[in-house]
C-alpha positions in Angstrom: 128.9 77.8 116.1 130.9 75.3 118.1 130.6 75.2 121.9 133.3 77.2 123.7 134.7 74.5 126.0 136.7 76.0 128.9 134.9 76.0 132.2 134.0 79.4 133.7 135.4 80.1 137.2 133.5 81.5 140.2 130.2 81.5 138.4 127.2 82.7 140.5 123.8 81.1 140.2 121.5 83.3 138.0 118.0 82.4 136.7 114.9 83.9 135.2 116.6 86.0 132.5 115.8 85.0 129.0 117.6 86.4 125.9 118.7 85.5 122.4 122.4 84.7 122.3 124.3 86.9 119.8 126.9 84.2 119.2 124.8 81.2 118.4 121.3 82.7 118.0 119.9 80.4 120.8 116.9 81.5 122.9 118.5 80.9 126.2 117.9 81.3 130.0 121.3 80.7 131.7 121.7 79.4 135.2 125.0 81.0 135.8 126.9 84.3 135.4 127.6 87.5 137.3 125.7 90.7 138.1 126.1 94.3 139.0 124.2 95.9 142.0 120.7 97.0 141.5 120.5 100.8 141.0 117.0 102.1 140.5 115.9 98.8 139.0 118.8 98.7 136.5 120.9 95.6 136.7 123.7 94.4 134.4 124.5 90.7 134.0 127.2 88.8 132.3 125.5 85.5 131.5 126.8 82.3 130.0 124.8 80.8 127.1 123.6 77.3 127.8 124.2 76.3 124.2 127.6 77.8 123.1 129.0 78.6 126.6 129.9 82.2 125.5 129.3 85.3 127.7 126.8 88.0 126.9 126.3 91.3 128.7 122.5 91.7 129.4 121.0 94.9 130.7 117.7 94.8 132.5 115.4 97.3 134.0 112.5 96.3 136.2 113.2 92.7 135.5 112.9 93.1 131.7 115.8 92.7 129.2 116.5 96.1 127.6 119.8 95.3 125.7 122.2 92.5 125.0 125.8 92.6 123.7 126.4 91.1 121.3 122.9 91.6 119.9 121.4 88.6 118.1 121.9 88.6 114.4 119.0 89.2 111.9 118.2 86.4 109.5 118.9 82.6 109.6 121.6 80.3 108.3 121.2 79.1 104.7 122.6 75.8 103.4 124.3 75.1 100.1 125.8 78.5 99.5 128.9 79.0 97.3 131.8 80.0 99.5 131.9 83.8 98.6 128.2 84.2 98.9 128.1 82.4 102.2 130.9 84.6 103.5 129.0 87.8 102.4 125.7 86.6 103.9 127.5 85.8 107.2 129.0 89.3 107.1 125.6 91.0 106.5 124.2 89.1 109.5 127.2 89.9 111.6 126.8 93.6 110.8 123.3 93.5 112.2 124.7 92.0 115.5 127.0 95.0 115.7 124.1 97.4 114.9 125.9 98.4 111.7 122.7 98.4 109.7 123.9 100.5 106.8 126.8 98.1 106.3 124.3 95.2 106.4 122.2 96.8 103.6 125.3 97.5 101.4 126.5 93.9 101.9 123.0 92.6 100.8 123.5 94.6 97.7 126.9 93.0 97.1 125.4 89.6 97.7 122.9 90.1 94.8 125.7 91.2 92.5 127.7 88.0 93.5 124.7 85.8 93.0 124.0 87.3 89.5 127.7 86.7 88.4 127.7 83.2 89.9 124.6 82.5 87.9 126.1 83.7 84.6 125.9 87.5 84.5 129.0 89.3 83.2 131.3 91.1 85.7 131.6 94.8 85.8 127.9 95.7 85.3 125.9 98.2 87.3 123.8 97.0 90.3 120.5 97.5 88.4 121.8 95.3 85.6 122.5 92.5 88.0 119.0 92.8 89.6 117.5 92.9 86.1 119.5 89.8 85.2 118.2 87.9 88.2 114.7 88.9 87.4 114.9 88.2 83.6 116.4 84.7 84.4 113.6 83.8 86.8 115.7 83.7 89.9 113.3 86.2 91.5 109.7 85.0 92.0 107.1 86.9 90.0 105.6 88.5 93.1 109.2 89.4 94.3 109.6 92.3 91.9 108.3 94.8 94.4 110.9 93.5 96.9 113.6 93.8 94.4 112.6 97.4 93.7 112.7 98.0 97.5 116.2 96.5 97.8 117.4 98.6 94.9 116.0 101.8 96.4 117.3 101.1 99.9 120.7 99.9 98.6 121.0 103.0 96.4 120.1 105.3 99.3 122.7 103.6 101.5 125.4 103.7 98.8 124.8 107.1 97.1 123.1 109.3 99.7 123.8 110.5 103.2 121.3 108.2 104.8 121.6 105.9 107.8 119.7 102.6 107.6 117.5 101.5 110.4 117.0 98.1 112.1 113.7 97.6 110.2 115.3 98.4 106.8 118.2 96.0 107.5 115.7 93.4 108.6 113.7 93.7 105.4 116.8 93.4 103.2 118.4 90.5 105.1 115.0 88.7 105.1 114.6 89.2 101.4 118.2 88.1 100.7 117.7 85.0 102.9 114.6 84.1 101.0 116.3 84.5 97.6 119.3 82.5 98.8 117.0 79.7 99.9 115.2 79.6 96.6 118.4 79.7 94.5 120.8 77.6 96.6 119.3 75.8 99.6 116.3 74.1 98.0 118.3 72.7 95.1 121.0 71.7 97.6 118.4 69.8 99.8 116.9 68.1 96.7 120.4 66.9 95.7 121.1 65.6 99.2 117.7 63.8 99.3 118.4 62.2 95.9 121.8 61.0 96.9 120.5 59.4 100.0 117.9 57.3 98.1 
């Protein structure tokens, strides 16, 4: 994410608070921002990220960070993605920043469907058929079958049942999706870049 360039006005010196920025994912310890009064050890801060220059609201209690808004996103960037897959993957990660974990799980399900179609599966199939296609065509590592079953189960729960997904369930699915996208897109992309630079 590009740095937000305008200069903040009337910034007060702040230090000693470390958090992960929800905008750029940087582990940061800002030197400037604003704070509320201390009530029973609870202090709220608006802190400016040292990397992207964007403000986050950081709640502390007893000197420990208890919450940040926006929350840092689960997962990591992946290179070499087709435009639609990249957009969906960003959306899944953004959902986790908003604590919309059920939406993140459903978006991971949609990513797998898009990847299968992008890799040659016919459109209009059921989710399970897309997962089977990816598995049958060796896009999923042999030991990844249990993960695929896990994704299918959790995605079906989120899609067809009255179930709210948790942080850990979203984390599992985003992590698996990230790994799959790296294998299918990023590593071939890196290899192509390395070959072209020789």
